[in-house]
C-alpha positions in Angstrom: -2.9 -5.3 -89.3 0.1 -7.3 -88.3 3.1 -5.8 -86.3 5.9 -7.0 -84.7 4.9 -7.0 -81.4 2.1 -9.0 -82.1 4.3 -11.4 -84.1 6.6 -11.7 -81.0 3.7 -12.3 -78.8 2.5 -15.0 -80.7 5.9 -16.8 -81.1 6.0 -16.4 -77.2 2.5 -17.5 -76.8 2.8 -21.0 -79.0 6.5 -21.6 -77.6 4.6 -21.7 -74.5 1.8 -24.0 -75.7 4.5 -26.2 -76.9 5.7 -26.4 -73.7 2.6 -27.4 -72.2 2.2 -29.8 -74.9 6.1 -31.3 -74.2 5.2 -31.3 -70.5 2.4 -33.6 -71.0 3.9 -35.6 -73.2 7.2 -36.2 -70.7 4.2 -37.0 -67.6 2.9 -39.5 -69.8 6.2 -41.1 -70.9 8.2 -40.4 -68.1 11.1 -38.8 -70.0 13.8 -36.6 -68.5 14.7 -34.6 -72.1 10.8 -33.7 -72.6 10.2 -32.6 -69.0 13.6 -30.0 -69.2 12.5 -28.9 -72.5 8.9 -28.1 -71.4 10.5 -26.0 -68.4 13.0 -24.2 -70.9 10.1 -23.8 -73.2 7.5 -22.3 -70.3 10.7 -19.8 -68.9 11.2 -18.3 -72.1 7.6 -18.1 -73.6 6.9 -16.6 -69.8 9.8 -14.1 -69.8 8.6 -12.9 -73.6 5.4 -12.8 -72.4 6.4 -10.4 -69.5 8.1 -8.1 -72.0 5.5 -7.8 -74.4 2.9 -6.9 -71.6 5.2 -4.5 -69.8 6.1 -2.4 -73.1 2.3 -2.5 -74.6 1.0 1.1 -75.5 -2.8 -0.2 -75.5 -5.5 -2.9 -75.0 -6.4 -5.7 -76.9 -7.0 -5.2 -80.7 -4.2 -2.3 -80.8 -2.1 -4.5 -82.6 0.5 -4.6 -79.4 0.2 -8.3 -78.8 -1.3 -8.2 -75.3 -3.6 -11.0 -75.7 -0.7 -13.2 -77.2 1.5 -11.7 -74.0 -1.1 -12.9 -71.6 -1.7 -16.2 -73.3 1.9 -16.8 -72.8 1.8 -15.6 -69.3 -0.5 -18.2 -68.7 0.7 -21.4 -70.7 4.5 -20.6 -69.8 3.9 -21.0 -65.8 1.6 -24.1 -66.4 4.4 -25.4 -68.6 6.9 -24.8 -65.9 5.2 -26.4 -63.4 4.2 -29.6 -65.3 7.7 -30.0 -66.7 9.0 -29.7 -63.0 6.5 -32.4 -62.0 7.3 -34.9 -64.7 11.0 -34.2 -63.9 10.3 -35.3 -60.5 8.6 -38.4 -61.6 11.4 -39.3 -63.7 13.9 -38.8 -60.7 11.7 -40.8 -58.5 11.3 -43.4 -60.7 15.3 -43.5 -61.3 15.9 -43.7 -57.7 16.7 -47.2 -56.1 14.6 -48.2 -53.5 
């Protein structure tokens, strides 16, 4: 059973996962744009995950998107932190000594 809640939670989790992958890429390549994108994707994924989990009527397996919401709540902050670390590294490299 595929419901709208489950679709929204899946998109939120995938967006947060994309943020984590982008943040790891930005850490490896020291790119500012990638780190900013990771922070934004993580923030949107986290906010959507909070909304999904807060409005869910049941637990896992009910079609309310709880599993995807919790996945977004784990991956979103991870993307934000990794993106912020990557951004700090980019700024540290750009700073003249």
